[in-house]
N, C-alpha and C positions, 0 to 999 in steps of 0.2 A: 504493500500500500504506500502511495506517495505521501510524504508528510506535509504537503500543502495542497489544499483544495481550492481551485479557482472559482469559488462561489462566495457571494457576499452575504454576510449576516443581514437579515431583513432590515432594510433601511428604516421602516416605520417603527421598529423596536429600538434601534440605536438612536433615534431622534431625541428621546428623553434622557439619554445617558449623560453621565458626568465624567470628565476626564481631560487629558491633555498631555503635553510633553514633560518629561523629567530629565534631569541631568545628574551626573555623578561627579562630585567635586571633592577632592581630598584637601582638607584645610589643616595646616600645621601652624600652631601659634609659637612663635619664637620667644626666647627669654626676655627680649626687649619689648615684647608686646606686639610687634609686627607679625603679619601673617604671610605664609607662602601657600599659594593655592595652585592646584594642578588638577586636570581632568583626564582620566584614562579613556574617555569616550570622545570620539570625533563627532558623533552624531547623537542627537537626543533620542529618547525612547518614550513611547506614549503608552499610557494606561487608561483604562476606562472601566466603568461598572455597567455591565449590560442589564443588570436586574432593574435598574431605575426606569427603564423604558417600558416595563410591563404595566398594562392598563386593564387587562382582563384575564380570565382564566384561559381563554383561547390563546392569548399571547404567551402565557406560561407554557402551554402545550407546544406551541411553535418553538419556543426556546429549548425545551427539553428534547424535542425531535432533532433540532440543529446540533445540540450538545452531543447527543448519542451518535449522530452521523459523523461527527468529528472525533469520536472516541475520547471525549474529554480533552486533555491537553495534547493528545498525540498529534493531531493534524491542525495545521494553521488554516486561516481563511481570510477573506477580505472584510474590511470594516469601513463604513462610511463615517468619517468624523465631520459632523454637520457644522462645526465651527471652523473647519479648514479642509476643504475638499476640492479646491480648484485653483488654477494658476492666476486668476484675476482677483481683484478685490471682491469682497462679499457681495457688494451691490452691483457689480458689473458682469457682463456676459463674457464668456471665454473668447479670446481673440488669438489669431495666429502669431501676434507679436507681443504676447504677455511677458514671456521670459526669454532671455538670451541663453541658449544652451551650448553655444560653441562658436568658433570662428573657423571657416574653411581654410584648408591649405592646399587644395587641389589633389590631395591623395586620400585623406580620411573620408570614409563614407558613413561611418556609424557614430552617432552621438547619443548621450544619455539625457533623458528628461530630468530637469532640475527645477527647483523653486527657490528663489532668493528671498531671504528675510532680512530687511535692512532697518537699522535704527541709528540715525545720525551718520557718523563716519564708519560705523561697524556693521558687519553683515554676516549671515550664515547661509551657505548653499546646501540645500537638502536634496539628496538624490531621490527621485520618484521611481519606484519599482513596479507599481501596480496602477497604471493608467486605466481609465474606464473605456471600454470598447465604444468606438464611434464618437468619442469626445475630443480626440487629439487633432489639432490643427497645426500645421508647420509652415514656416516661411523662410525665405532666403532674401535678405536685403529688402524687406517690406513686401515682397511678392509671395502670396500664398501658393503653396505647392499642392499637388493632388495626390491623395493617398491611393496606393495601388498603381499609380502611374509614375510619379516622381520619387516616392518613398514608400516604405513599409514600416509598420509599427508593431513591435512585439509587446502585447499587453501583459505578458507574464514577467517581463524584465525591465520595461521602460526604455528600451533601445529603439532609436529611429535609424533606419538604414536607407540611404539614398541610392537610387539606381546609378546616378553619376555623381562623383565626388564634387561637392561645392567648390567653386573657384577660390583661390587664395585671397585672404583678407575679407571674405564675405561673411556677414553676420547671420548666424542660424538662430531662429526664434521658434517658439512653440507656445501653444495654449492647450489646456487640457483639464479634465476632471480626474481625480485619482482616489484610490482607496488606500488604507493602511493595512499592511500584512500583519495579522495578529494570531494569537491562539488564546484559548481559555487558560487562565492562571489558577485553575483548580480542577480537581478530578471529582468534585462532588457538588451537587446542587440540592439544597434543602428548601422545601416549600410545602405548604399545606393549604387546603381550601379555606379553612377557618382563619389562618393568619393572613392570607392574602386579602380576604374580604374585610379584615380588620385594618387593612392599610399597610401591612408588613410585607414588603416586596423582598424577594430573594437577593442575596448578595452574590453577584456573578462577575468576578474580576476578569478582565481581558488585558493582555499585554502585547505590545508590538514585538515582532520577531525579525531578526536579520535574515534577509533572503538574497 
């Protein structure tokens, strides 16, 4: 059995979930009171609680079926993070020039989808591994390209492959929606009809995986 299933957790259930990125930082306080800080992680890792999106017993049944089909923590799956799921700003539509993903050199034909997070003079570039089928738009120097004619997209890895290598010094751009690759962070789900009807939803942690 493959350890990642290219299937999305029901988006209607992840809509009410809580979660976001986490970082790991090692902090050492020196004798003089100053600190030395270092992070072993180049990229953040996201965590969510899938249980908070449950609104009915039918939702719980759907959750349990999805959990069993993934064999608990064994197999990963796609997750829609409603607070961050596209290359554009939250209020805008996806466009082929949302993100710069590379610069042509006349030889390289394959580029990875990325999303840039900028604050002031500092930024972080996040690799996108699970674009949503049919949502990817690609451009070269402001000219939108045609999928299946000018390029192909691998939805399982986030790689864009051009038929002809973009010319040197040309800017490659892309716009897309994307999922987060995750797995359940537990092998057990505990719930009951009585507790759910009383407003007690199950705790179902989900964590991002490296793919």
